[in-house]
N, C-alpha and C positions, 0 to 999 in steps of 0.2 A: 331127749332126741329132738330134735323141733325139726319139718319139712314146709316149705313155702314156695304155693306154686301160685303159676299166673296165666291162664285166658284172655289172648285179646281176640274179641269177636268182631263182625264186621266192622269195617270205621264207619266210624260217629257216633259207635255203642263205648260204652265203660270197660275196662277189661274186668273182670274174676277176679280173685282170692281165694283161695284157699290155706288153709296151715295147718297140720297136724301136727301134737304134738302129742309127747308119752315123759308121761312124770309116776312119780311113787306114793301111793299116798300113805296114811298115818299107820294102816293095819297093815302092811307086807304088802299088799295089793302095786296095780296096774292101773294110769287110766288114760286112754287117751282122747284127748281135746281136738273136736274136727272144728273148725270157723272157718264159714264162705262168708265172703265180705260182696257186695255187688251194690254199686250205687247207695255208698256208704248207708246200708242196711246191712247187718253183723246177726250170723243166726250162730249159734255153740252149742256143741252138743255133743256129748262125754257117755265112755262107756268104760266100763269098769271091768280090772279083767285078774283072775287070781295072781297070773304068774308074769314075768316077764317078757318070756320067750310064744306068750299066746299074745300077747299087749302089741312086740313087735312085726308078728304076723299081722296081724289084724291089720296095723299098718302099715305091711309091707303093699296089701290088697288092694287098700284104699291109693296110696300115692298109684301105684300101678292100675288100678281104675282111674281114674284121673288125668295122669298119664294119655292113659288111650283112646281121653275124649280130648286133647287138646289144650290142656293143660300145660308148660313147660316150668323147669325148676326154677327158684330165684336166687343165687347168691351172693354171700358178701363179696366186696371187689378181695382176689387175691386168693378166693377157698377153692377149694379143692371137690370137682362134684364125687368121687370116687368116697373121700373123706365127712364130708357133711352128708350125705343123705348115706342108709341104709339100704343100699343095693344087692344082691339077691347073690 
């Protein structure tokens, strides 16, 4: 599961990107990866979860907080927002 968000700041400033990804790990748990990119710099954070439900809940919480800050979802051409992003 992957969510890509973009924030377009004031004119003259480069856009900010945030990517949220869920991946199963080798031990039956789940990893939430948060990658933030701005001006060619990237930061990656990882959070471990024991089950998929708690990982999805954390992803939704992060997604919603970024949307409240003005980030917009980026989708590939022809994609449907409801199928690409896990909305509540």
